[in-house]
KEKE-3310 file (N, C-alpha, C; in steps of 0.2 Angstrom, whole numbers, plus 5000, padded with zeros to 4 digits):
npx = (4868:4863:4853:4843:4841:4837:4850:4857:4866:4866:4880:4889:4897:4910:4912:4912:4923:4933:4933:4936:4949:4955:4955:4964:4980:4996:5004:5018:5035:5047:5052:5064:5063:5063:5067:5059:5047:5041:5030:5018:5022:5028:5041:5054:5065:5077:5083:5099:5110:5124:5132:5136:5124:5121:5135:5145:5150:5138:5131:5116:5108:5106:5120:5134:5149:5157:5170:5166:5172:5177:5166:5161:5156:5146:5153:5165:5169:5180:5177:5182:5179:5168:5155:5146:5132:5138:5150:5163:5172:5189:5200:5205:5196:5202:5207:5197:5190:5177:5166:5155:5141:5130:5114:5116:5129:5146:5154:5167:5185:5190:5179:5165:5152:5136:5131:5115:5109:5100:5104:5116:5126:5131:5146:5154:5168:5167:5158:5146:5142:5128:5125:5132:5137:5135:5146:5142:5130:5117:5122:5123:5127:5139:5133:5122:5109:5108:5118:5132:5129:5117:5100:5089:5076:5064:5060:5044:5039:5028:5030:5031:5030:5039:5047:5052:5060:5070:5076:5082:5091:5101:5107:5102:5096:5088:5076:5071:5055:5039:5030:5016:4999:4990:4975:4960:4946:4929:4913:4896:4881:4871:4867:4876:4889:4905:4912:4913:4908:4894:4877:4864:4846:4840:4853:4867:4880:4896:4900:4904:4915:4925:4926:4929:4942:4950:4949:4956:4968:4973:4974:4985:4986:4990:4981:4969:4957:4943:4932:4914:4906:4895:4878:4876:4877:4887:4896:4900:4906:4916:4924:4928:4935:4946:4952:4956:4968:4977:4977:4978:4967:4950:4937:4920:4905:4887:4875:4875:4864:4849:4841:4833:4843:4854:4870:4881:4884:4882:4891:4904:4904:4904:4916:4925:4925:4912:4913:4907:4891:4881:4878:4875:4871:4866:4866:4871:4870:4870:4884:4897:4910:4922:4933:4944:4954:4969:4965:4957:4939:4928:4911:4902:4888:4876:4871:4877:4880:4880:4889:4901:4902:4904:4915:4924:4923:4927:4934:4946:4953:4956:4964:4975:4979:4984:4994:5004:5002:5001:4999:4986:4973:4956:4951:4942:4929:4920:4904:4889:4871:4862:4849:4835:4838:4831:4833:4837:4828:4835:4847:4864:4865:4873:4876:4878:4886:4887:4897:4895:4903:4902:4903:4892:4882:4874:4863:4867:4861:4853:4847:4852:4855:4860:4874:4878:4875:4887:4897:4894:4897:4907:4910:4904:4891:4890:4876:4869:4859:4841:4826:4823:4825:4838:4841:4840:4854:4861:4876:4888:4899:4909:4915:4928:4930:4937)
npy = (4815:4821:4835:4839:4855:4873:4877:4867:4853:4852:4851:4844:4854:4849:4841:4852:4859:4850:4849:4862:4864:4854:4859:4870:4876:4878:4894:4899:4904:4915:4927:4938:4945:4957:4952:4957:4959:4947:4941:4928:4924:4911:4901:4899:4891:4880:4885:4888:4889:4900:4901:4898:4897:4899:4909:4907:4899:4904:4913:4907:4912:4925:4928:4919:4915:4900:4888:4872:4862:4869:4870:4858:4855:4866:4883:4897:4909:4921:4936:4940:4948:4955:4951:4955:4955:4956:4961:4953:4945:4947:4940:4925:4913:4908:4895:4896:4907:4918:4925:4938:4937:4941:4936:4929:4934:4931:4916:4916:4912:4897:4895:4884:4883:4891:4899:4903:4919:4918:4907:4911:4921:4938:4943:4955:4956:4944:4928:4918:4902:4891:4878:4863:4862:4857:4854:4863:4867:4879:4885:4890:4882:4884:4884:4877:4879:4882:4875:4878:4877:4870:4866:4878:4882:4874:4873:4879:4882:4891:4908:4916:4925:4917:4911:4921:4927:4917:4917:4930:4929:4921:4930:4934:4945:4945:4934:4921:4919:4912:4918:4928:4923:4932:4941:4946:4956:4960:4968:4965:4973:4986:4994:4995:5003:5010:5012:5028:5036:5046:5040:5036:5036:5019:5013:5004:5002:4994:4981:4968:4966:4972:4964:4952:4955:4956:4943:4937:4942:4939:4925:4925:4932:4943:4957:4965:4978:4981:4993:4993:4981:4983:4977:4968:4955:4957:4966:4959:4948:4954:4959:4948:4941:4950:4950:4936:4935:4941:4938:4926:4922:4926:4935:4938:4945:4943:4940:4927:4918:4912:4921:4933:4943:4937:4934:4926:4912:4910:4919:4914:4901:4904:4909:4899:4885:4879:4873:4871:4875:4880:4875:4863:4871:4881:4898:4902:4895:4899:4898:4899:4891:4892:4889:4899:4898:4897:4903:4904:4906:4914:4915:4923:4923:4937:4942:4948:4940:4927:4928:4931:4919:4909:4914:4912:4898:4893:4902:4906:4893:4890:4900:4898:4886:4890:4898:4890:4886:4875:4873:4873:4873:4872:4880:4874:4870:4862:4866:4870:4871:4885:4886:4878:4871:4871:4859:4860:4853:4849:4855:4858:4867:4882:4890:4905:4910:4917:4915:4912:4915:4902:4893:4892:4892:4904:4909:4921:4924:4934:4934:4932:4944:4952:4960:4960:4947:4940:4949:4950:4937:4923:4912:4898:4885:4869:4861:4846:4842:4838:4832:4835:4842:4850:4849:4861:4863:4853:4846:4854:4857:4870:4880:4891:4907:4918)
npz = (5044:5028:5020:5007:5001:4997:4997:4992:4997:5014:5025:5039:5052:5055:5043:5034:5038:5036:5022:5018:5023:5015:5003:5003:5001:5010:5010:5000:5002:5011:5023:5030:5046:5060:5076:5087:5081:5078:5084:5084:5072:5060:5062:5050:5049:5056:5071:5077:5091:5092:5103:5121:5134:5150:5147:5155:5171:5184:5198:5205:5215:5227:5238:5245:5238:5239:5243:5243:5250:5261:5269:5274:5286:5297:5298:5299:5287:5279:5272:5255:5245:5232:5220:5207:5195:5179:5183:5189:5202:5204:5209:5216:5226:5241:5253:5267:5264:5257:5244:5243:5233:5219:5211:5195:5194:5188:5193:5205:5203:5210:5218:5221:5224:5230:5244:5251:5256:5266:5274:5280:5291:5294:5301:5306:5296:5292:5288:5295:5293:5293:5289:5280:5263:5246:5232:5217:5221:5220:5208:5192:5178:5165:5149:5153:5151:5136:5124:5114:5097:5099:5094:5096:5093:5083:5065:5060:5072:5082:5085:5101:5117:5125:5115:5108:5117:5119:5107:5108:5118:5113:5105:5092:5081:5070:5061:5050:5043:5039:5025:5027:5023:5011:5013:5008:5013:5012:5012:5006:5000:4998:5008:5017:5027:5029:5046:5053:5043:5038:5041:5031:5027:5031:5031:5038:5049:5044:5053:5052:5043:5051:5062:5056:5050:5062:5067:5056:5056:5069:5067:5058:5046:5033:5031:5020:5018:5009:5002:5003:4992:4978:4977:4966:4953:4943:4949:4961:4954:4947:4957:4964:4954:4951:4963:4965:4958:4965:4979:4992:4999:4999:5007:5011:5017:5017:5005:5003:5005:4998:4992:4980:4978:4982:4977:4978:4977:4963:4957:4962:4956:4943:4941:4947:4957:4968:4984:4997:5002:5013:5029:5042:5054:5068:5074:5057:5045:5031:5024:5013:5003:4992:4977:4967:4954:4962:4973:4988:4993:5004:5008:5020:5031:5032:5044:5060:5071:5066:5056:5064:5071:5062:5056:5066:5067:5054:5046:5053:5056:5042:5038:5047:5041:5029:5033:5038:5051:5062:5075:5086:5097:5101:5115:5129:5141:5155:5158:5167:5163:5165:5163:5154:5137:5121:5109:5091:5078:5066:5064:5071:5086:5090:5103:5110:5125:5142:5157:5174:5190:5196:5186:5178:5164:5154:5142:5129:5117:5106:5094:5077:5071:5081:5087:5100:5105:5104:5109:5122:5127:5132:5124:5116:5116:5110:5103:5099:5085:5087:5094:5107:5124:5133:5150:5164:5173:5167:5161:5149:5135:5134:5122:5121:5114:5115)
capx = (4864:4862:4847:4842:4838:4839:4857:4861:4867:4869:4885:4890:4902:4916:4913:4914:4930:4938:4933:4939:4956:4958:4956:4969:4987:5000:5007:5025:5040:5049:5055:5068:5061:5066:5064:5054:5041:5039:5025:5013:5024:5030:5048:5055:5072:5080:5087:5105:5114:5131:5135:5133:5119:5125:5142:5150:5146:5136:5127:5109:5105:5110:5123:5141:5152:5162:5173:5162:5177:5178:5160:5159:5153:5145:5159:5166:5174:5182:5174:5187:5177:5161:5154:5139:5131:5142:5157:5165:5178:5195:5204:5204:5194:5206:5205:5195:5187:5171:5164:5148:5139:5123:5112:5119:5136:5151:5157:5174:5189:5191:5173:5161:5145:5134:5126:5110:5109:5096:5108:5122:5125:5137:5149:5160:5171:5167:5152:5145:5137:5124:5125:5136:5135:5138:5148:5138:5123:5115:5126:5120:5133:5140:5130:5117:5103:5109:5124:5134:5127:5110:5094:5085:5069:5063:5056:5037:5037:5024:5033:5027:5035:5045:5051:5056:5066:5075:5080:5085:5096:5107:5109:5099:5092:5083:5075:5067:5049:5035:5026:5009:4994:4987:4968:4956:4940:4924:4906:4891:4875:4870:4865:4882:4893:4910:4912:4916:4904:4887:4872:4858:4840:4840:4859:4869:4888:4899:4904:4906:4922:4930:4927:4933:4949:4953:4950:4960:4975:4975:4976:4991:4985:4991:4974:4967:4950:4940:4925:4908:4904:4888:4873:4874:4881:4892:4900:4903:4910:4922:4928:4931:4940:4952:4955:4959:4974:4982:4976:4977:4960:4945:4932:4915:4899:4881:4874:4876:4858:4846:4836:4834:4849:4860:4873:4888:4885:4882:4898:4910:4903:4905:4924:4928:4920:4909:4914:4902:4886:4876:4881:4869:4872:4861:4865:4877:4869:4872:4891:4899:4917:4924:4940:4945:4961:4972:4963:4951:4934:4923:4905:4899:4881:4876:4869:4883:4882:4881:4896:4907:4903:4906:4922:4928:4923:4929:4940:4952:4957:4958:4970:4981:4981:4988:5000:5008:5002:4998:4998:4980:4968:4951:4950:4936:4929:4914:4900:4882:4867:4858:4842:4834:4839:4828:4837:4834:4827:4839:4854:4867:4864:4879:4873:4883:4884:4891:4898:4896:4908:4901:4904:4885:4882:4868:4863:4867:4859:4847:4846:4858:4857:4862:4881:4879:4875:4894:4901:4893:4898:4914:4911:4898:4890:4888:4871:4867:4852:4837:4819:4823:4827:4843:4838:4844:4859:4865:4883:4889:4905:4910:4921:4930:4932:4940)
capy = (4814:4827:4836:4843:4862:4877:4878:4861:4848:4854:4847:4846:4859:4845:4840:4858:4861:4845:4850:4868:4863:4850:4863:4875:4874:4883:4899:4898:4910:4917:4933:4940:4951:4958:4947:4960:4960:4941:4937:4924:4922:4904:4901:4895:4888:4877:4890:4885:4894:4901:4903:4895:4901:4905:4909:4906:4897:4910:4912:4906:4915:4930:4924:4919:4910:4897:4882:4867:4858:4873:4869:4851:4856:4873:4886:4904:4911:4928:4939:4942:4953:4955:4949:4957:4954:4961:4963:4947:4945:4946:4936:4918:4911:4903:4891:4900:4913:4917:4931:4940:4937:4942:4932:4931:4936:4925:4912:4917:4906:4893:4893:4879:4883:4897:4898:4908:4924:4915:4902:4914:4927:4942:4944:4959:4955:4936:4925:4912:4897:4887:4871:4861:4863:4852:4857:4864:4870:4886:4887:4889:4880:4886:4880:4873:4881:4881:4874:4881:4872:4867:4869:4881:4882:4871:4876:4878:4885:4898:4913:4919:4928:4913:4909:4927:4928:4912:4920:4936:4927:4919:4936:4934:4951:4944:4927:4919:4917:4910:4924:4928:4923:4938:4940:4952:4956:4966:4966:4966:4976:4993:4997:4994:5009:5010:5016:5035:5040:5047:5035:5039:5031:5012:5011:5002:5002:4988:4978:4961:4966:4973:4958:4947:4957:4955:4936:4935:4945:4934:4918:4925:4934:4950:4958:4971:4979:4984:4996:4989:4980:4984:4971:4966:4950:4960:4969:4954:4944:4957:4960:4941:4940:4954:4948:4930:4936:4945:4936:4919:4921:4932:4934:4943:4944:4945:4938:4919:4914:4909:4926:4936:4947:4934:4932:4923:4906:4911:4922:4910:4896:4907:4910:4893:4880:4880:4866:4871:4880:4878:4870:4862:4874:4887:4901:4901:4890:4901:4898:4897:4891:4889:4891:4903:4897:4895:4907:4902:4911:4912:4919:4922:4926:4944:4944:4949:4934:4921:4930:4930:4912:4905:4916:4908:4891:4891:4906:4905:4887:4890:4905:4894:4881:4894:4901:4884:4886:4868:4872:4876:4869:4876:4880:4872:4868:4859:4870:4868:4875:4889:4886:4873:4873:4866:4857:4862:4847:4847:4858:4858:4873:4885:4894:4909:4910:4920:4910:4915:4912:4895:4889:4891:4895:4908:4911:4928:4924:4938:4933:4932:4951:4956:4959:4959:4940:4938:4953:4948:4930:4921:4907:4895:4878:4865:4857:4842:4842:4833:4835:4835:4848:4849:4852:4865:4859:4848:4848:4855:4859:4877:4882:4898:4910:4925)
capz = (5038:5024:5019:5001:5002:4992:4997:4989:5002:5020:5028:5046:5053:5054:5036:5031:5040:5032:5015:5017:5024:5010:4996:5003:5002:5013:5006:4999:5002:5017:5024:5036:5050:5066:5081:5091:5077:5076:5088:5081:5065:5060:5060:5043:5049:5063:5074:5081:5094:5091:5109:5126:5138:5151:5144:5161:5178:5187:5204:5204:5221:5231:5244:5246:5234:5243:5242:5247:5255:5267:5273:5275:5292:5298:5300:5298:5282:5279:5265:5251:5240:5230:5213:5204:5188:5174:5186:5193:5207:5199:5212:5217:5232:5244:5259:5272:5261:5253:5241:5242:5226:5217:5206:5189:5193:5187:5199:5206:5203:5216:5222:5217:5227:5233:5250:5251:5261:5272:5277:5282:5296:5293:5308:5305:5289:5290:5288:5299:5289:5298:5287:5275:5256:5241:5226:5212:5224:5218:5203:5185:5175:5158:5144:5157:5147:5129:5122:5107:5092:5100:5090:5101:5090:5076:5060:5061:5078:5082:5089:5106:5121:5127:5109:5106:5123:5117:5101:5110:5123:5109:5101:5085:5080:5064:5060:5044:5045:5033:5023:5029:5018:5009:5013:5006:5016:5011:5013:5001:5002:4996:5014:5022:5027:5034:5052:5052:5038:5040:5039:5028:5029:5030:5031:5044:5049:5043:5059:5050:5040:5056:5066:5052:5050:5068:5067:5051:5059:5075:5064:5055:5039:5031:5029:5016:5018:5003:5003:5001:4985:4977:4977:4959:4951:4940:4954:4965:4950:4945:4963:4965:4948:4952:4970:4964:4955:4970:4986:4994:5002:4999:5012:5011:5020:5014:4998:5003:5005:4992:4989:4974:4978:4984:4971:4980:4974:4956:4956:4963:4952:4936:4940:4949:4960:4975:4987:5002:5002:5018:5034:5046:5061:5069:5068:5052:5039:5024:5023:5006:5002:4985:4975:4960:4953:4968:4978:4992:4994:5009:5009:5026:5032:5033:5051:5063:5076:5061:5053:5068:5073:5056:5054:5071:5065:5047:5043:5057:5054:5035:5038:5050:5037:5024:5037:5041:5059:5064:5082:5088:5100:5104:5122:5131:5148:5156:5162:5168:5160:5170:5160:5149:5130:5117:5103:5084:5075:5060:5064:5077:5088:5093:5108:5113:5132:5147:5162:5180:5195:5198:5180:5176:5158:5152:5135:5127:5110:5105:5087:5072:5069:5087:5088:5108:5106:5105:5113:5129:5128:5132:5120:5114:5118:5104:5105:5093:5082:5090:5096:5115:5128:5138:5156:5168:5177:5163:5159:5142:5134:5132:5117:5122:5108:5116)
cpx = (4863:4855:4846:4838:4839:4846:4861:4861:4870:4874:4886:4896:4909:4917:4915:4921:4935:4938:4937:4947:4959:4959:4961:4976:4991:5003:5015:5029:5041:5051:5059:5065:5064:5063:5058:5047:5038:5034:5020:5016:5027:5037:5050:5062:5073:5085:5093:5108:5121:5135:5132:5129:5118:5132:5147:5146:5144:5131:5119:5105:5110:5113:5130:5144:5157:5165:5170:5166:5178:5172:5157:5155:5152:5152:5159:5171:5174:5179:5180:5185:5170:5161:5147:5138:5134:5149:5159:5170:5184:5200:5202:5202:5198:5203:5203:5191:5181:5170:5157:5146:5132:5121:5114:5126:5141:5154:5164:5178:5190:5185:5169:5154:5143:5129:5121:5111:5106:5099:5115:5121:5131:5139:5155:5162:5171:5159:5151:5140:5134:5124:5130:5133:5138:5141:5143:5131:5123:5119:5123:5127:5134:5137:5124:5110:5103:5116:5126:5132:5120:5105:5089:5077:5069:5059:5049:5035:5033:5027:5029:5032:5041:5050:5055:5062:5071:5079:5085:5091:5102:5109:5107:5095:5086:5082:5071:5061:5045:5031:5019:5004:4991:4979:4965:4949:4936:4917:4902:4885:4875:4869:4871:4887:4899:4910:4915:4912:4897:4882:4866:4852:4841:4847:4862:4877:4890:4903:4907:4914:4927:4931:4931:4940:4953:4954:4955:4968:4977:4977:4982:4991:4988:4984:4973:4960:4948:4933:4920:4907:4897:4884:4871:4879:4887:4898:4904:4908:4916:4927:4932:4936:4946:4956:4959:4966:4979:4982:4976:4970:4956:4939:4927:4909:4893:4881:4875:4870:4855:4841:4838:4840:4855:4864:4880:4889:4886:4889:4904:4909:4905:4913:4928:4924:4918:4910:4909:4897:4880:4878:4875:4871:4867:4864:4871:4876:4871:4880:4893:4907:4918:4931:4940:4952:4964:4970:4957:4946:4929:4917:4902:4892:4882:4875:4876:4885:4883:4888:4901:4908:4906:4913:4927:4929:4927:4935:4946:4956:4960:4964:4976:4983:4986:4994:5005:5008:4998:4996:4991:4975:4962:4950:4943:4936:4921:4910:4893:4877:4863:4850:4841:4835:4836:4832:4833:4834:4832:4846:4857:4867:4871:4876:4878:4881:4889:4892:4899:4902:4908:4901:4897:4884:4874:4868:4863:4864:4853:4845:4852:4860:4860:4870:4882:4878:4882:4898:4900:4894:4906:4916:4904:4897:4887:4882:4868:4860:4848:4830:4818:4825:4833:4841:4843:4848:4863:4872:4883:4896:4905:4916:4922:4933:4935:4947)
cpy = (4821:4828:4841:4849:4866:4879:4872:4856:4851:4849:4849:4851:4855:4844:4846:4860:4856:4847:4857:4867:4859:4853:4868:4872:4880:4888:4897:4904:4912:4924:4934:4946:4951:4954:4950:4961:4953:4937:4934:4922:4915:4904:4896:4892:4885:4883:4887:4891:4894:4902:4898:4899:4896:4903:4907:4903:4904:4908:4912:4909:4920:4926:4925:4913:4907:4891:4877:4863:4862:4872:4862:4850:4864:4876:4893:4905:4919:4930:4942:4947:4952:4954:4951:4955:4959:4963:4957:4949:4943:4941:4929:4917:4906:4900:4896:4906:4912:4924:4932:4941:4938:4938:4934:4933:4930:4922:4914:4911:4903:4891:4889:4879:4890:4896:4904:4912:4921:4910:4904:4920:4931:4943:4948:4958:4947:4934:4919:4908:4892:4879:4870:4862:4859:4856:4857:4867:4877:4889:4885:4888:4882:4881:4875:4874:4879:4880:4876:4875:4869:4870:4872:4881:4878:4874:4874:4880:4891:4902:4916:4922:4924:4911:4915:4928:4923:4914:4926:4934:4924:4924:4937:4941:4950:4937:4927:4916:4916:4917:4923:4927:4930:4937:4947:4951:4962:4963:4968:4969:4983:4997:4998:5000:5008:5014:5023:5039:5041:5042:5039:5034:5024:5009:5009:5002:4994:4985:4971:4961:4967:4968:4953:4948:4955:4947:4934:4937:4940:4927:4918:4928:4941:4952:4965:4972:4983:4987:4992:4988:4980:4977:4970:4960:4952:4962:4964:4950:4947:4958:4953:4939:4943:4951:4941:4930:4939:4942:4929:4917:4927:4930:4940:4941:4946:4941:4930:4915:4912:4914:4928:4940:4944:4930:4928:4917:4906:4914:4918:4904:4898:4907:4903:4888:4881:4873:4865:4876:4878:4873:4869:4864:4880:4891:4900:4897:4893:4903:4895:4897:4888:4891:4894:4902:4894:4899:4904:4907:4909:4918:4918:4925:4933:4946:4943:4943:4928:4922:4928:4923:4908:4907:4912:4901:4889:4895:4906:4899:4887:4895:4901:4889:4885:4896:4896:4884:4880:4868:4876:4871:4874:4875:4878:4870:4866:4864:4867:4873:4879:4889:4880:4875:4868:4865:4859:4855:4845:4850:4858:4866:4876:4891:4899:4910:4915:4915:4914:4912:4905:4891:4887:4895:4898:4910:4919:4929:4929:4938:4934:4939:4955:4955:4958:4951:4937:4942:4952:4941:4929:4915:4904:4887:4875:4860:4853:4843:4836:4836:4835:4842:4846:4853:4857:4861:4854:4850:4849:4857:4866:4878:4889:4901:4917:4925)
cpz = (5034:5022:5012:5003:4996:4992:4993:4995:5008:5023:5035:5046:5052:5047:5032:5032:5036:5025:5013:5017:5018:5004:4997:5004:5005:5008:5005:5000:5010:5017:5030:5040:5057:5072:5085:5087:5075:5080:5083:5074:5066:5058:5054:5043:5056:5065:5079:5085:5093:5097:5115:5131:5144:5148:5149:5167:5181:5193:5202:5210:5223:5237:5244:5242:5238:5240:5246:5252:5261:5272:5273:5282:5293:5300:5298:5292:5281:5272:5261:5246:5238:5223:5212:5197:5183:5177:5191:5198:5203:5202:5212:5225:5235:5250:5264:5270:5258:5249:5241:5235:5225:5212:5199:5188:5192:5193:5199:5205:5210:5220:5217:5220:5229:5239:5250:5257:5267:5276:5280:5287:5295:5300:5306:5297:5288:5290:5291:5295:5294:5295:5281:5268:5251:5235:5221:5215:5222:5213:5196:5181:5168:5154:5147:5154:5140:5128:5115:5102:5093:5096:5096:5099:5084:5071:5061:5068:5078:5087:5094:5111:5123:5121:5107:5111:5121:5112:5103:5114:5119:5104:5094:5085:5074:5063:5053:5046:5038:5032:5025:5023:5017:5009:5012:5010:5014:5013:5007:5004:5001:5003:5019:5021:5031:5040:5051:5047:5041:5037:5036:5029:5027:5029:5038:5043:5048:5049:5057:5048:5046:5060:5062:5051:5056:5069:5062:5053:5064:5072:5060:5048:5039:5027:5025:5017:5012:5005:5000:4993:4984:4976:4970:4957:4947:4944:4958:4960:4948:4951:4965:4960:4949:4958:4969:4961:4960:4977:4986:4996:5001:5003:5012:5015:5017:5007:4997:5004:4998:4989:4983:4973:4981:4979:4972:4976:4966:4954:4956:4958:4945:4935:4942:4951:4967:4978:4993:5001:5007:5023:5039:5054:5061:5075:5063:5046:5033:5023:5016:5006:4995:4983:4968:4959:4959:4974:4982:4993:4999:5008:5015:5027:5034:5040:5055:5067:5071:5058:5057:5070:5068:5054:5060:5069:5059:5045:5047:5056:5047:5035:5041:5045:5031:5027:5039:5048:5060:5071:5084:5091:5103:5111:5124:5139:5149:5160:5163:5166:5166:5168:5155:5142:5126:5111:5096:5081:5070:5060:5071:5079:5092:5097:5112:5121:5136:5153:5169:5184:5197:5192:5177:5169:5156:5145:5134:5120:5110:5098:5083:5070:5075:5088:5096:5109:5108:5109:5121:5131:5129:5127:5118:5116:5112:5106:5099:5091:5086:5092:5104:5118:5133:5145:5160:5172:5173:5161:5151:5141:5131:5128:5118:5116:5109:5114)
residu = (MET:SER:LYS:LYS:THR:GLY:PHE:GLY:THR:LEU:VAL:SER:ALA:ASP:ASP:ALA:ILE:ASP:THR:ILE:LEU:ALA:LYS:LEU:ARG:PRO:VAL:THR:GLY:THR:GLU:VAL:ILE:ALA:VAL:GLU:ASN:SER:ASP:LEU:ARG:ILE:LEU:ALA:GLU:ASP:LEU:LYS:SER:THR:LEU:ASN:VAL:PRO:ALA:PHE:ASP:ARG:ALA:ALA:MET:ASP:GLY:TYR:ALA:VAL:ARG:SER:GLU:ASP:LEU:GLU:GLU:PRO:GLY:MET:LEU:LYS:ILE:ALA:GLY:LYS:ALA:VAL:ALA:GLY:LYS:GLY:PHE:LYS:GLY:THR:VAL:ARG:LYS:GLY:GLU:CYS:VAL:GLU:ILE:ALA:THR:GLY:ALA:PRO:MET:PRO:LYS:GLY:ALA:ASP:ALA:VAL:VAL:MET:VAL:GLU:ASN:ALA:GLN:LEU:VAL:GLY:GLN:ALA:VAL:SER:PHE:ARG:ALA:PRO:ILE:ARG:ALA:GLY:GLU:ASN:VAL:GLY:LEU:LYS:ALA:GLY:ASP:ILE:GLY:LYS:GLY:ASP:VAL:VAL:LEU:LYS:ARG:GLY:THR:VAL:MET:GLY:PRO:GLY:GLN:ILE:ALA:ALA:VAL:ALA:ILE:ILE:GLY:ARG:GLY:LYS:ILE:LYS:VAL:VAL:LYS:ARG:PRO:LYS:VAL:LEU:ILE:PHE:THR:THR:GLY:ASP:GLU:ILE:VAL:ALA:PRO:GLY:LYS:THR:LEU:LYS:GLY:GLY:GLN:VAL:TYR:ASP:CYS:ASN:SER:TYR:ALA:MET:MET:THR:ILE:ALA:ARG:ARG:ALA:GLY:ALA:ASP:VAL:THR:TYR:LYS:PRO:ASN:VAL:LYS:ASP:THR:LEU:ALA:SER:LEU:THR:LYS:ALA:LEU:SER:ASP:ALA:ALA:ASN:GLU:TYR:ASP:LEU:VAL:VAL:PHE:SER:GLY:GLY:THR:SER:VAL:GLY:ALA:ARG:ASP:PHE:ALA:ARG:GLU:ALA:VAL:ALA:GLU:LEU:GLY:ARG:VAL:HIS:VAL:HIS:GLY:VAL:ALA:ILE:LYS:PRO:GLY:LYS:PRO:VAL:LEU:PHE:GLY:THR:ILE:LYS:LYS:CYS:GLY:VAL:PHE:GLY:MET:PRO:GLY:TYR:PRO:THR:SER:CYS:LEU:LEU:THR:ALA:LYS:LEU:PHE:LEU:ALA:PRO:ALA:ILE:ARG:ARG:LEU:ALA:HIS:ASN:HIS:PHE:HIS:GLU:ARG:ARG:LYS:LYS:ILE:VAL:THR:LEU:GLY:HIS:GLU:VAL:LYS:GLN:ASP:LYS:THR:LYS:GLN:LEU:LEU:LEU:PRO:VAL:ARG:VAL:ASP:ASP:HIS:ASP:VAL:ALA:TRP:SER:THR:PHE:LYS:GLY:SER:GLY:ALA:ILE:THR:SER:LEU:SER:GLU:SER:VAL:GLY:TYR:ILE:GLU:ILE:ASP:ALA:GLY:ASP:GLY:VAL:LEU:ALA:LYS:GLY:ALA:GLU:ALA:VAL:LEU:ARG:ILE:ILE:GLY)
# end
């Protein structure tokens, strides 16, 4: 149920996300980059292999390469030579012979199985085998992993360690990926100062932008940081107007409430459209989202905890939408409450918590202005609006945001 306030119409977090994602369109364009720089990038092509992996039959274990027909029963075989990775046995394994072989080494001609070292005993220049073996046992067959012409990775794949390894194993040094959305981040407020500078009376350091830059980069954005924008309607309007021509998304914090010096809604409405202003969550109600031309605009609350939580909730999925990254699942687990929690009557409560070794959750919330509310937490618990109390020991769903 919505409620009329100074913000307009408060919407639920889910409705806000749906609206935001519906107004954003994934960026266009691709680029070719080195494979080693492709972590978290989105593949823009179906990647086919031009070779077989492995390129030859190879030993899957350290041991002895044998002719399986020679070991239909336990017996003794003479050692004819050695094969190691990168240097195979040049001859042919003949009846009554075996070859000492290392994992990854090419299978010698004539051999069709590998007996593990544990199942053999060296006796001079011969080996005693304790058990029979089947053809193909402990052998990695040519093209058994990847065949020439196989699609190794499909377009849209999110690159990670396993995917990068798959590209490397087929010999590709470069791949085509989707361009990253360009995101501008700044904060408003005459009292905000970038870290590294000297504070004057009444000033505070800008932690919001640094946190949002990290969230945006992890979600797949190419991020630019702009120094603080002054607390005037003209300054904010100009900053947004200039940015809308260059960036896919603009994100700022502060000025999103309904006070005399809160100009976010007015500035966005003057240049484009406001789609969300006010979400029925606590903390984090003063969230604004709009569009200016094709550029999305986020206004986040000024208090650090509110800013970080709303950036996690709304900014991260928005950037993944722009970046063509459709693979994401908020991690969660069931925990029990270490103390009772009172519901908020009108808004969903997002309670930052730490969790002990017994999966008991304890609140870390110290107020929307306290950055340690989140730095000391592993995630948050969603508590629906109501006029009741969740008892100590009650189960809750923890959303992990690390």
